[in-house]
KEKOL-152333 format. One record per residue (C-alpha): residue in three letters; y, z, x. Coordinates in steps of 0.1 Angstrom, whole numbers, plus 5000, padded with zeros to 4 digits. Each point is the difference from the previous one (the first is absolute). Example, Ala and Ser with C-alpha at 12.3 -4.5 7.8 and 13.67 -1.06 7.14 Angstrom:
residuo, north, up, east
ALA, 4955, 5078, 5123
SER, 5034, 4993, 5014
END
This chain:
residuo, north, up, east
MET, 1900, 7100, 9727
GLU, 5033, 5016, 4990
ARG, 5020, 4970, 5012
VAL, 4980, 4975, 4979
LYS, 5000, 5021, 4969
MET, 5014, 4982, 4969
VAL, 5033, 5014, 4986
ASP, 4999, 5012, 4965
SER, 5027, 4982, 4981
ASN, 5010, 4990, 4965
GLU, 4995, 4963, 5008
GLU, 4964, 5007, 5010
ARG, 4992, 5015, 4966
ASN, 5011, 4969, 4983
PHE, 4976, 4978, 5019
MET, 4972, 4986, 4978
TYR, 4967, 4991, 5016
PHE, 4980, 4974, 4981
GLY, 4968, 5001, 5020
PRO, 4968, 5020, 4993
SER, 5004, 5038, 4998
LEU, 4985, 5023, 5027
PRO, 4967, 5014, 4990
THR, 5003, 5033, 4980
ASN, 4978, 5018, 5025
GLN, 5016, 4990, 5033
SER, 4975, 5022, 5019
ASP, 4972, 4977, 4989
GLU, 4994, 4980, 5031
SER, 4981, 4972, 4984
ALA, 5027, 4996, 4972
MET, 5027, 4999, 5026
GLU, 4981, 4975, 5021
GLU, 4996, 4977, 4970
PHE, 5037, 5004, 4991
CYS, 5010, 4990, 5036
ARG, 4976, 4971, 5002
SER, 5011, 4985, 4966
SER, 5038, 5006, 5002
VAL, 5014, 5009, 5035
THR, 5019, 4972, 5016
THR, 5029, 4996, 5025
ILE, 5036, 4993, 4994
TRP, 5006, 4994, 5037
HIS, 5003, 4968, 5019
TYR, 4969, 4991, 5020
HIS, 5005, 4994, 5036
GLY, 4981, 5000, 5033
GLY, 4971, 4977, 4994
CYS, 5011, 4972, 5024
THR, 5007, 5019, 5032
VAL, 5024, 4984, 5025
GLY, 4980, 4994, 5032
LYS, 4966, 4998, 4982
VAL, 5006, 4975, 4972
VAL, 5035, 4987, 5007
ASP, 5019, 4997, 5032
GLY, 5035, 5014, 5007
ASP, 5015, 4969, 4982
PHE, 4978, 5006, 4970
ARG, 4979, 4969, 5006
VAL, 4964, 5005, 4989
MET, 4978, 5000, 5031
GLY, 4977, 4970, 5002
VAL, 5017, 4981, 4971
ASN, 5027, 4974, 5007
SER, 5032, 5000, 4980
LEU, 4993, 5031, 4979
ARG, 5021, 5032, 5001
VAL, 4996, 5032, 4980
VAL, 5033, 5018, 4994
ASP, 4995, 5027, 4974
GLY, 4991, 5036, 4997
SER, 4965, 4995, 5013
THR, 5014, 4996, 5036
PHE, 5015, 5035, 5000
SER, 4979, 5028, 5014
CYS, 5024, 5026, 4986
LEU, 5032, 5001, 4980
SER, 5028, 5024, 4994
ARG, 5003, 5018, 4967
ASP, 5027, 4978, 4986
GLN, 4996, 4968, 4980
SER, 4976, 4978, 5019
SER, 5015, 4966, 4989
SER, 5029, 5005, 5023
HIS, 4976, 5000, 5030
TYR, 4983, 4968, 4988
HIS, 5034, 4982, 4999
ASP, 5008, 5013, 5035
VAL, 4968, 4986, 5016
ARG, 5002, 4965, 4985
PRO, 5002, 4973, 5027
VAL, 5034, 4984, 5005
SER, 4997, 4962, 5003
END
């Protein structure tokens, strides 16, 4: 866990969060569950729902459907840790 630990910096202290506050008693499991259900979301790009070889072929054509291709993040089973949009541009078909 040490390598993923957040660095304490002055910039971090100036960050203002405008969402709901954490429950006062964070050891209260039901309060934490309610907090998570009502407020936790992702900031990440979704990917991996349209697997190559199962939904689309190697040319990103949707299997069983004529003239339809899927070229977006859903076709990736994994991505590197950098900005995902660069990968989407790399995979677009060249016509």
